[in-house]
Every structure is written in C-alpha cells, then in structure tokens.
KOLTIRO-708752 format. One record per residue (C-alpha): y, z, x; residue in one letter. Coordinates in pm, whole numbers, padded with zeros to 5 digits. Last residue first. Layout:
// residues N
SITE       yy       zz       xx   r
SITE        Y        Z        X   a
...
//
This chain:
// residues 425
SITE       yy       zz       xx   r
SITE    03702    00788    02178   g
SITE    03630    00504    01995   r
SITE    03273    00350    02147   r
SITE    03155   -00008    02070   t
SITE    02806   -00083    02018   w
SITE    02622   -00475    01986   a
SITE    02306   -00586    01816   a
SITE    02214   -00935    01801   t
SITE    01983   -01049    01514   i
SITE    01741   -01354    01530   g
SITE    01484   -01117    01566   s
SITE    01309   -01303    01816   s
SITE    01335   -01138    02116   a
SITE    01536   -00825    02113   p
SITE    01879   -00876    02197   t
SITE    02093   -00565    02371   r
SITE    02459   -00609    02406   t
SITE    02718   -00319    02559   r
SITE    03073   -00329    02394   p
SITE    03356   -00357    02675   p
SITE    03541   -00047    02694   s
SITE    03893    00145    02553   r
SITE    04022   -00150    02322   t
SITE    03732   -00246    02187   s
SITE    03508   -00597    02042   t
SITE    03221   -00679    01905   t
SITE    02983   -00953    02022   r
SITE    02788   -01106    01772   s
SITE    02508   -01034    01578   r
SITE    02558   -00671    01431   r
SITE    02423   -00333    01525   c
SITE    02778   -00119    01474   t
SITE    02845    00206    01603   r
SITE    03132    00426    01581   t
SITE    03237    00720    01789   r
SITE    03513    00984    01658   t
SITE    03511    01303    01857   p
SITE    03393    01656    01755   p
SITE    03611    01874    01497   p
SITE    03692    02166    01538   r
SITE    03734    02326    01189   p
SITE    03827    02701    01182   s
SITE    03501    02901    01206   t
SITE    03166    02938    01059   s
SITE    02900    03196    01083   a
SITE    02504    03039    00928   g
SITE    02380    03286    01158   s
SITE    02178    03092    01365   t
SITE    02321    02683    01394   a
SITE    02665    02913    01391   s
SITE    02910    02567    01265   a
SITE    03161    02534    01430   t
SITE    03151    02126    01557   a
SITE    02907    02096    01307   t
SITE    03186    02127    01086   r
SITE    03256    01775    01182   p
SITE    02923    01609    01048   d
SITE    02821    01386    01301   q
SITE    02795    00961    01358   g
SITE    02676    00704    01339   v
SITE    02767    00336    01117   g
SITE    02510    00090    01048   v
SITE    02572   -00317    01064   y
SITE    02336   -00599    01089   l
SITE    02442   -00927    01072   r
SITE    02255   -01267    01010   n
SITE    02456   -01319    00781   d
SITE    02520   -01012    00561   h
SITE    02255   -00702    00630   v
SITE    02414   -00339    00574   v
SITE    02273   -00047    00695   p
SITE    02282    00261    00522   t
SITE    02489    00492    00704   s
SITE    02515    00832    00898   i
SITE    02289    00741    01183   i
SITE    02273    01087    01370   n
SITE    02514    01107    01726   n
SITE    02439    01144    02111   r
SITE    02725    01278    02282   t
SITE    02713    01663    02278   g
SITE    02834    01958    02125   k
SITE    02859    01830    01774   g
SITE    02679    02194    01669   r
SITE    02406    02114    01824   l
SITE    02347    01913    02176   r
SITE    02287    01537    02132   w
SITE    02272    01388    02496   v
SITE    02449    01028    02544   a
SITE    02336    00827    02892   a
SITE    02128    00534    02687   k
SITE    02483    00525    02447   p
SITE    02312    00587    02117   n
SITE    02231    00266    01832   c
SITE    01915    00241    01993   d
SITE    01789   -00065    01930   f
SITE    01419   -00162    01786   k
SITE    01253   -00508    01700   w
SITE    00941   -00658    01545   i
SITE    00702   -00328    01470   l
SITE    00455   -00398    01245   n
SITE    00416   -00245    00925   g
SITE    00164   -00456    00748   t
SITE    00352   -00630    00455   q
SITE    00698   -00558    00554   p
SITE    00675   -00676    00885   e
SITE    00917   -00399    01054   f
SITE    01236   -00370    01221   a
SITE    01362   -00028    01341   r
SITE    01685    00087    01444   v
SITE    01732    00403    01670   w
SITE    01929    00730    01631   g
SITE    01629    00975    01627   d
SITE    01639    01058    01256   g
SITE    01577    00631    01217   g
SITE    01766    00365    01019   p
SITE    01450    00144    00923   f
SITE    01469   -00194    00831   i
SITE    01254   -00408    00643   v
SITE    01245   -00766    00738   q
SITE    01121   -01076    00641   p
SITE    01107   -01442    00818   k
SITE    01223   -01721    00706   g
SITE    01464   -01717    00991   n
SITE    01577   -01406    00968   v
SITE    01517   -01226    00634   e
SITE    01656   -00873    00590   a
SITE    01561   -00569    00394   y
SITE    01742   -00209    00430   t
SITE    01600    00112    00443   p
SITE    01794    00419    00328   n
SITE    01940    00684    00532   s
SITE    01927    01078    00496   w
SITE    01669    01173    00776   q
SITE    01773    01521    00908   g
SITE    01860    01679    01260   h
SITE    01779    01483    01597   l
SITE    01427    01346    01480   i
SITE    01312    01299    01886   n
SITE    00969    01510    01758   a
SITE    00889    01196    01579   g
SITE    01080    00935    01552   p
SITE    00855    00641    01530   s
SITE    00718    00827    01248   n
SITE    00559    00461    01104   d
SITE    00379    00503    00780   t
SITE    00123    00225    00608   w
SITE   -00021    00153    00193   k
SITE    00049    00495    00061   v
SITE   -00106    00459   -00309   k
SITE    00154    00533   -00477   g
SITE   -00046    00321   -00784   t
SITE    00135    00010   -00936   k
SITE    00428    00056   -00692   k
SITE    00174    00024   -00377   d
SITE    00331    00275   -00081   v
SITE    00464    00190    00220   a
SITE    00653    00493    00391   i
SITE    00920    00584    00713   f
SITE    00917    00904    00866   s
SITE    00593    00988    00854   p
SITE    00410    01369    01013   a
SITE    00355    01376    01352   k
SITE    00643    01576    01425   p
SITE    00610    01839    01154   s
SITE    00804    02145    01264   p
SITE    01075    01962    01453   v
SITE    01209    02229    01623   n
SITE    01562    02306    01739   i
SITE    01806    02300    01453   h
SITE    01720    02687    01378   g
SITE    01654    02594    00958   e
SITE    01354    02392    01078   d
SITE    01414    02003    01167   v
SITE    01342    01667    00981   g
SITE    01168    01453    00742   n
SITE    01380    01263    00516   s
SITE    01112    01054    00428   t
SITE    01274    00758    00449   i
SITE    01149    00464    00138   v
SITE    00978    00168    00097   l
SITE    00828    00058   -00191   v
SITE    00545   -00189   -00222   l
SITE    00404   -00514   -00415   d
SITE    00627   -00716   -00352   g
SITE    00941   -00530   -00184   l
SITE    01074   -00223   -00372   v
SITE    01383   -00047   -00150   l
SITE    01363    00364   -00245   p
SITE    01691    00583   -00218   s
SITE    01645    00855    00007   s
SITE    01727    01196   -00024   t
SITE    01506    01468    00054   s
SITE    01729    01803    00103   l
SITE    01805    02066    00324   n
SITE    01547    01908    00576   h
SITE    01226    01729    00467   p
SITE    00871    01904    00627   f
SITE    00653    01589    00534   v
SITE    00316    01682    00545   g
SITE    00149    01348    00398   l
SITE    00003    01487    00104   e
SITE    00162    01855    00065   k
SITE    00523    01713    00141   m
SITE    00524    01414    00021   m
SITE    00431    01472   -00288   d
SITE    00371    01130   -00446   l
SITE    00434    01099   -00779   r
SITE    00273    00820   -01085   w
SITE    00362    00713   -01387   i
SITE    00569    00975   -01500   f
SITE    00733    01013   -01863   d
SITE    01062    01217   -01877   a
SITE    01177    01428   -02129   d
SITE    01434    01338   -02407   t
SITE    01120    01379   -02682   k
SITE    00989    01666   -02499   g
SITE    00702    01702   -02261   k
SITE    00811    01904   -01930   y
SITE    00567    01994   -01690   k
SITE    00413    01637   -01682   e
SITE    00072    01637   -01596   g
SITE   -00068    01334   -01768   q
SITE   -00022    01067   -01492   e
SITE    00066    00711   -01571   g
SITE    00156    00628   -01977   d
SITE    00173    00928   -02235   n
SITE    00371    00779   -02532   k
SITE    00591    00799   -02817   g
SITE    00823    00539   -02702   d
SITE    01147    00849   -02652   l
SITE    00890    00965   -02439   f
SITE    01010    00833   -02106   g
SITE    01162    00417   -02190   d
SITE    01239    00369   -01833   t
SITE    00877    00431   -01727   d
SITE    00867    00700   -01386   a
SITE    00811    00628   -01045   c
SITE    00884    00898   -00827   v
SITE    00862    00977   -00462   l
SITE    00865    01332   -00453   e
SITE    01015    01547   -00154   c
SITE    01123    01842   -00408   r
SITE    01500    01782   -00479   n
SITE    01305    01372   -00613   s
SITE    01285    01060   -00444   v
SITE    01333    00738   -00709   y
SITE    01183    00467   -00874   y
SITE    01233    00372   -01217   l
SITE    00966    00131   -01415   r
SITE    01026   -00070   -01684   n
SITE    01155   -00401   -01485   g
SITE    01250   -00272   -01145   e
SITE    01494   -00027   -01108   l
SITE    01568    00155   -00755   y
SITE    01688    00465   -00825   p
SITE    02009    00659   -00592   t
SITE    01819    00930   -00481   s
SITE    02078    01269   -00425   c
SITE    01885    01453   -00721   v
SITE    02031    01750   -00756   g
SITE    02281    01982   -00523   q
SITE    02353    02313   -00668   d
SITE    02144    02437   -00404   p
SITE    01944    02306   -00068   w
SITE    01565    02187   -00105   d
SITE    01417    02211    00226   n
SITE    01606    02476    00417   v
SITE    01772    02567    00120   l
SITE    01482    02703   -00018   g
SITE    01079    02692    00002   s
SITE    01092    02789   -00396   p
SITE    01137    02389   -00428   l
SITE    01373    02358   -00740   k
SITE    01221    02237   -01059   d
SITE    01311    01889   -01166   h
SITE    01426    01768   -01532   v
SITE    01378    01397   -01538   a
SITE    01598    01282   -01818   q
SITE    01604    01096   -02188   w
SITE    01836    00868   -02403   l
SITE    02135    00997   -02303   l
SITE    02437    00866   -02521   q
SITE    02663    00701   -02288   g
SITE    02890    00477   -02550   d
SITE    02720    00147   -02461   s
SITE    02533    00185   -02174   e
SITE    02241    00436   -02303   r
SITE    02212    00735   -02077   m
SITE    01921    00740   -01842   c
SITE    01958    01106   -01636   r
SITE    01832    01213   -01303   v
SITE    01764    01537   -01284   v
SITE    01690    01841   -00949   g
SITE    01805    02125   -01088   k
SITE    01980    02406   -01095   d
SITE    02033    02599   -01446   g
SITE    01815    02532   -01809   a
SITE    01521    02305   -01816   r
SITE    01343    02661   -01830   p
SITE    01498    02731   -02186   d
SITE    01621    03108   -02106   n
SITE    01956    03085   -02284   s
SITE    01775    02931   -02596   p
SITE    01923    02544   -02691   a
SITE    02122    02510   -02924   d
SITE    02374    02342   -02801   k
SITE    02150    02076   -02673   p
SITE    02057    02073   -02339   l
SITE    02169    01789   -02092   l
SITE    02033    01914   -01723   a
SITE    02229    02000   -01445   r
SITE    02222    01866   -01074   n
SITE    02286    01539   -01105   t
SITE    02086    01188   -01053   g
SITE    02233    00924   -01251   v
SITE    02030    00603   -01423   y
SITE    02213    00373   -01689   i
SITE    02082    00159   -01947   k
SITE    02095   -00170   -02181   g
SITE    01855   -00364   -02013   n
SITE    01994   -00273   -01649   a
SITE    02245   -00038   -01467   v
SITE    02200    00171   -01112   v
SITE    02463    00473   -01128   p
SITE    02383    00605   -00840   g
SITE    02247    00946   -00720   g
SITE    02485    01231   -00591   y
SITE    02609    01403   -00885   s
SITE    02771    01751   -00855   r
SITE    02852    01998   -01116   s
SITE    02662    01832   -01347   g
SITE    02700    01567   -01527   l
SITE    02995    01525   -01865   p
SITE    03042    01206   -02093   v
SITE    03305    00952   -02071   g
SITE    03317    00665   -02250   w
SITE    03554    00292   -02208   k
SITE    03809    00409   -01969   v
SITE    04074    00199   -01859   n
SITE    04334    00392   -01961   k
SITE    04294    00740   -02118   e
SITE    04630    00952   -02180   q
SITE    04554    01149   -02434   g
SITE    04264    01338   -02253   k
SITE    04353    01269   -01840   e
SITE    04052    01053   -01773   v
SITE    04336    00795   -01612   d
SITE    04235    00463   -01449   f
SITE    04316    00164   -01170   e
SITE    04212   -00102   -01025   a
SITE    04045   -00334   -01315   p
SITE    03791   -00550   -01258   i
SITE    03925   -00909   -01286   n
SITE    03690   -01043   -01115   r
SITE    03327   -01074   -01011   e
SITE    03085   -01274   -00767   v
SITE    03183   -01121   -00467   t
SITE    03089   -00761   -00507   n
SITE    03121   -00567   -00194   v
SITE    02830   -00331   -00152   m
SITE    02590   -00495    00001   n
SITE    02240   -00260    00045   r
SITE    02069   -00555    00192   q
SITE    01837   -00575   -00097   l
SITE    02130   -00616   -00355   t
SITE    02333   -00390   -00524   g
SITE    02401   -00142   -00282   g
SITE    02165    00115   -00438   f
SITE    01968   -00026   -00612   l
SITE    01944   -00251   -01028   p
SITE    02330   -00269   -01052   w
SITE    02212   -00523   -01375   v
SITE    02451   -00745   -01656   r
SITE    02506   -01055   -01495   a
SITE    02140   -01062   -01378   l
SITE    02060   -01096   -01760   e
SITE    02283   -01361   -01820   s
SITE    02128   -01564   -01569   k
SITE    01743   -01487   -01718   t
SITE    01555   -01223   -01508   e
SITE    01184   -01285   -01508   d
SITE    01169   -01536   -01247   a
SITE    01362   -01291   -01012   r
SITE    01196   -01038   -01087   a
SITE    00861   -01188   -00965   a
SITE    00991   -01145   -00592   g
SITE    01254   -00966   -00536   p
SITE    01611   -00894   -00766   l
SITE    01948   -00861   -00602   r
SITE    01873   -01170   -00430   s
SITE    01890   -01363   -00742   d
SITE    02265   -01429   -00693   s
SITE    02514   -01306   -00961   t
SITE    02742   -01384   -01238   g
SITE    02978   -01171   -01353   g
SITE    02903   -00892   -01610   r
SITE    02997   -00567   -01416   w
SITE    03252   -00437   -01742   a
SITE    02991   -00291   -01908   a
SITE    02997   -00041   -01602   v
SITE    03171    00204   -01847   g
SITE    03435    00433   -01714   l
SITE    03214    00738   -01643   v
SITE    02956    00494   -01452   a
SITE    03196    00364   -01243   a
SITE    03314    00725   -01186   l
SITE    02922    00779   -01098   v
SITE    02979    00539   -00832   a
SITE    03327    00621   -00706   a
SITE    03183    01010   -00683   t
SITE    02899    00887   -00467   t
SITE    03077    00721   -00170   a
SITE    03346    00971   -00154   m
SITE    03066    01232   -00115   l
SITE    02812    01147    00003   l
SITE    02906    01237    00414   w
SITE    03030    01531    00290   r
SITE    02804    01647    00069   r
SITE    02492    01563    00294   l
SITE    02563    01801    00571   t
SITE    02496    02051    00350   p
SITE    02713    02427    00379   y
SITE    02688    02730    00531   p
SITE    02504    02597    00872   t
SITE    02170    02791    00995   m
//
C-alpha cells in the first residue's frame, strides 16, 4: 500500500483553485452563459439572469470545459493576509483538505471537505467531530453555514476510504436536488434546503437530524448493493441527463495493487434521479482495472446523437447511449504495446483527468502519480522521488503533432470523433 493518497496530487491544483474561488466570493461570476450548463427541463426553468449566477456541476457544463468564455474583468490576483485583503469578499475556514466543488446556484455554495463545522459549545464527544466526509451548504452572500452533510468514515479504513480526504466528489445541482458521491461509496441525492425547512423529505434513516444537518432524499450504497470495491476513495462527480444520474463507481484494486476483488461489479452506472434505482450498468474494465477509477463522466452530442463518455480504469474511453447503455464507440488511450507494471515501471497509464468535449473533439489526459515510482506496494515504504517518464495522450477529432513521433489515429465508425495519441518522453 502506498503511504499517500494518489488522488491528492492529481486533484490538488484544480481543487485548490476551486475552493479559493468560493472563499473569494463566486458572486463575481455574473456574465451571460449558454443553457448547455443545464440539461433538459432545467434549461426551460431558468431565466437568463439566473443562469448568469449558476455553476451547477464540475466543469460548469455537461462538456466539462472549465474555460470561462463569457465573463470579463474577473480579478486576476488576490491577497488573503489579514489587514492586506485584496479582492476578497468573505472567507470561512474549511477542513484541513477540501477537494469537492464548489458549485453555486440559488444563492448557495456547496463545497466538499473533511471536517464538520461545529458550534463553539459543542461537546468534545460530538459524533460529528473528527475525520469525516462533509458537504457544506453556505450562503453565497456571506459564507454563513446553512446546513452540512456529515458522513462517517468506512470501517474498512484506507484501502476504501483514505484518511482526511473528505468528500472529493463535486456535486451536481438541479433544482432543489444535490447529487454527489460520498466517501462511503454512496451516490447521494440531498434536498438543497437540508432540515432548515423543518421537513424530512425522502428517506427517514439519516443518522444526524439537527437543524443544520442534511436531508437525504435517497442514497445508493454502491458497495452493499452493487459489490463495488473502491480503491482508496470514491470520488466521481455525477452527471445528470434527463431523468438519469450517471456516475463512475471507483471500483478498483485491493491494497496489494494486483488483485481486483470485484471484477464483475459495475464501473459505470445510470440511476433514476428521482428514486435512486439503477437503470443500467457497465463493467467493461472488469479484471483489467489498473489501479482505481477516479475520473468523471462527460456528455457530448455529435450530429444530433447524444453520448455519455466514460473514462475507464483500464485506460479505455467508451461512449454510450445515455438512455440504453448501448456502446457507441471505444478507444484505448495507450499504445497497444504498453505494459502495466507496479510502481511506475511500466509504460501503460491510467486515465487521470476528466474528459473535456469542445467542437466535436474529446480531450483527456493520462499518466501516473510520480511517487508510485518509488513506493512499495506491499510495505508502504518510500524513498526519494524518481518520477516515471511523462506521457500525454489526447483523444480528439483532428490530427495531433509530436516532435518525437507521428501520431497514431483511430476513427470509431459513426462516432463523429477521431481519437489520436501522442507520446513525449
């Protein structure tokens, strides 16, 4: 077992920037935007002025493109030092690590972290205290806590729920529902009002039922119900398409980093957003999962045909019909001669990033945690860092270039997307 969570380094820069955006006051996001942020009925329900205040999911749009093409004159610098604040609207303390979110809508901000915010007079034995998976709902105008979802750690420990990581899933906001994956490998649907409205909607089995606690509509325990074995942590940021919630399960290897305990368990699922019932599943990576599965699904529409894109733990990207789960196309992001070996000694890579779709092109990054080159898979020992060679892969419609070697391309039939990879050593 490696003595560190591999997700930490992969997500640190992007999530740190996201959390800072919330602390600085995401009210600055006011420009006009495309309805593509909100699919289906949600588009019709939102006015243009409301859409200008919305960042409802990881990436901002169904295509997961982080680039802001609409806002202008956003502050390019800030200072949080006391007495020297610059371009800071308000600030609130989070946990020791905060990787999930933020997302914004209807005057509320939602952030995933690893510590609950407790009142000053809370007893030392408050069950909400300590290392937890937490999603906080805060008022956009001043950061005031409205409510928080508190999830206990899994008893199996770091192999499934690494310490101090909290909730790493960025929620998806739609209307009065919040969808995310907890540290306990649960797909969660929560009421955006929590218990502040005085009502317990949906399920009645919440452990914490105070005024500032979360009101869960339903929870799908993917370990219990689907046999999933998450490696280190469950992290996927859901995608909502019509009446479906689509999410990667994080199924992966065990602590020895060789065996996949649940090869038949699904890696990708579609769930009814109203009931939490599973509609279809895919376990294509099967026993070929290399490590974990910590990426996120993406949506594309090519020539009028919708596709939901799944970056799998075997290094393949697959596209499915959202309603049926039928495979449309697939692409191996590694060279065919690539070999997976522990501790970064091989040439095959994981899919690290979330796929991004732009202008009928699909972009996705692959690689490995650099420190796996020297970490022992069995003892947890680690020596001085010696990162493996850097490799990049790009799946896209048009040809890519490389100074080292020409790209190899593959065009799936009728997909509308051409994939190409390049290698740089």
